[in-house]
N, C-alpha and C positions, 0 to 999 in steps of 0.2 A: 356325348350322346349315347344313351343306352342302346343295347342291341335291339330292343323292341321298337326303337324309334327310327331304325334304318328303313327308309321307305322302299328300298328295292325289294324287300321281302313281301310287299303288297302289290308289286308291279307284275303285270302279265302282258307280254308282248308277242305271244304266239310261239315262242321258242320251246315252251314246255306245256304239256296239257294241264288244264286247270280243273281241279276237283273241288267243288264247293264244300263238300263235307269236311275237307281238310283245312278250309279257310276259317280262321278264328272270328268269332263274333265279339270276343272280349279278350283284352290283354292286360298285363300288369300296367298300372298307372305310369305314365311318362311325365308326370309332374309331381312335385313334392307335396304341395298343398294348394289351396285355393289361390293364395297370393302368387305362387310360382306359376300356376296355370294362367292367371291374369297377365303376368309379366310376359310370359312366352307368347301369348296370343297377341298382345299389344306390339311386341317386336315383330311378329310375323305380319301384322297389318301394315306396319311402317315399311317393312321390306317389300311387300307386294305393291304398295303404293309407289315406292321409288322405282321399282322395276317396270311398273306400268307407265310411269312418266318417261322412263328411258325408251320403252317400246314405242311410245307416242312420238318422241323426238326422232328415233331411228326410222320410223315410218316405213317399215318393210314387212312387219308381221302383224297378225291378229291372233288372238287366242280364244278358242271355243272350249268351254269347260262344261261337261255334261254330268249331271247328277241323276242317277237312277237308284231306286230303292223301293222296298215295300212301304206301304203306308205307315206313318208314325216312326220312321227310321231317323228322321231329323234333317231332311233336306233343307227345309226353310230356315231352321235355326242355324245350321252350319253355314249356309250362304250369308245369313245376316251377321253372324259373329266373326267370320273369317274375312269378309270383304267390306265390312262397314267402314274401314279406314281408307278405302280407295277413293280417289277423286271421282265424284258421281259422273263427271263428264267422260271418264275413261272406262266405266264399266256399265253394262246393261244386263238386266235380268229378265228372262223370258220364261214364264211358266206356261206349259202346254196342258190344257185341260182336254176334255172330250172334244173331238173335232166338230166344227159347225157343219151345217149342210153345204155351205160354199166350199169349205176345206175338203169335205168328202167327195166333192165333184172333181177334185184334182188328184194327182198321184200322191203317194204317201210321203214323199220328201218335200212337196211343194211349200207347205206352210212353214217349214223350217228354213228353207232357202231365203225367205223374206226377212229373217232375223239374224243372219250371219254377221259376225263382227267385221267392222271396218278395220283397216290397217291402223295399228296403234291402240286398238281397243280390246278389252276383254268382254266377251259375252257369255253369260251363264244360261244354260238350258236346264230348267227345273223340269225333268222328264224330257223326252226327245223322240226322235224317229225310232229309237229302240223299242218304244211301246209297240211298234208294228211287228216285232218278233217276240214280244213278251205277253202283253194283254191279248193281242190278236191271236197269238199261238195257243194260249190257254182257252180262248173263246173263238175258235176259227169260224163260227157262224157269222162273225162280223164281216168277213170277206165278202159274203154274198148279200147279207141283209143291209148292212150300213154302207159298206164301200162299193157294193153293187158291181163287183168284178165279174167278167164273163165266165161262164161255166167251164169253158175250155182252159181257162187259166187256173181255176181252183179245183179241178177234178183230181189233181195229185198234190196233196198238201205238203208232202215232204219236198217236192220240187219247188213249191211256193216259198218255203222257208229258206231253202238253199239259194234260190234266186235273190231273195231279199238280203240275205247275208252278203252275197256277192255285190249287190247294188250298194249296200252300206260301205263295204270295204273300198269299192271303187270311188264312191262319193268322198270318203275321207282321204283317199289318195289324191283326188282332184283338189280338195281343199289344201292339202300339204303342198302340192305343186304351185298353188297360188298364194303361198305365204301364210295360210291359216293353219295354225297348229291346233291339234285336237287332243284334249286330255279327258278321260272318262272315269268317273267314280261310281262304283257300286257300294253303297253303304250297307254293310252286311249285318243285319240285325237278326237275333234269334227269334223264333216264334214266341217263346215265353216272354221275352222283353217287349216284343211288339204288343202282346196281349196286355201287359202291364201299362204300357203307354196309352193304349186305347181305353182302358178302364179309367185312367187318369183324366183323359179328355171327357169322358162321360160324367165323372164326378166333379170336375172343376167347371163352374159356370163360365169362367173366362176362356175356357178352351172348348166349350160345347160347339161353337161355330165350326171348329175343325172336323167334328165328327160326322161321318156319313154312315148310314145303315149298310150301304154297299161294302164298306170296309170289312164288316163282319162276314158278309157273304163271300167275299174274295178270300178270306182266311181258310175257307173250306178247300181251296185249291192250292194250298201252300206247297205241297209236293210238286204239283205241276209248274208252279212259278219257279221253284228252285231249279227244276230241270231245264226250264226255258232260259233262266239266267246263265246256268252253266254252259248250255249249248251256245247261247249268243256270245258269251265272252270267249269261248274257244274259237268260234267262227270269225270273230271280228277283232281280236286282239292282235295288233301289229306293232312293229318297232316304232313307226311314225305316229301311231294313234293307239297308245297303250291303255289298258284298263288298270285301275287301282281298286282292289277289293279291300275296303277299309272296315275294320271291326267297329260296329256301331252300337253295341250295348252300353258303352260309356260315352256319352256325348262329348265330354271334355277331351278325352283321348282322341275321339274322332275328329274334332275340330283342329286339334294341334297337328294331327297327321295330315289332314287336308291342307292346312296352311303350309307345312313344311314341303309337301309335294308340289304345290303350286309355285313356291319359291324356286325349287330345284328345276322345274320345267321351264320357268321363265329365264333362269340363268343359263339353261342349255341353248337358248337362242343367242346367236352371235350378234349382239347389239352394241352400239356405241352412239354417243352424241355426234352430230354432224361436225366435221372438222371445219375450222375457219381458215380461209386462205390468208396469206400475208396481206393482200390488198384489203380484204374485209377487216382484218385486225387493225390495220392503220386507220381505216375509216371509222371504226368503233372508238378507237382512242381519240380521234378528232371530235367525235360526238361527246365524249366525256368532257373535253375542254369546253365545248359549246355549252354544256349544262352548267359548268362552273361559271362561265361568263354570264349566263342567264341569271344564275343565282346572285351573282354580284350586282347585276343591274337591278334585280328585284330588291336587294337590300338598300340600294341607293334611293 
């Protein structure tokens, strides 16, 4: 494995301060050619599927995987390519769009609570409750206009963000204490590459449906978003719920890194298949004999 493929260099757990300007958006290719990329990705899919099956049999853990990124960074394609080989019964994908009126009438974590993984399952959040300290931080008027929070709560915005960071950290501790492991990805795309991807969406008729005019408006707040991401990662990166800041200018590299990291995180769970008691083993052996006898009668 090349040095650039060591996932710990992309991992942030709060032990060191994170500086977004020092985080790479592009790295040297970690695949030799297209065939090597395809082989590696297929191997990762198989490994993730096997580990998810083990997690299901072990029935003690669930895994919540969060993807956050600027528009056009490749969240959808990464989820599709990396997890397409996992048994559909064992993985769920939840995309969070703009909150509905009903969701806005609840606290900011409510709609996410409804989609947490069951034991043995992997749940993917395409965007998440982190939007509350990203989009809402860049556009704080959302607090009073859409979320309709009381004025005494929103009069000190710095306090609002600090409280939300604390709420998120405590929520993720709560999940950990209940067997739900949390892994968070920030797909780190450069502004130039994002612009190229947006233009491609505009020019390609098969991708026009992905394009929204608001994506261009939000690009004007690029610096504010980068500051929000940096602050959110520093405030919420913990040993039990780490952030992985993955270079996203090359989507093939990004997918391989995400696949490798998911495998490592799954392997870190102490899982095993349920042990069979001697009595159960004997009973199963007797059932084998019964099957042979049934086959023999069928042949007669």
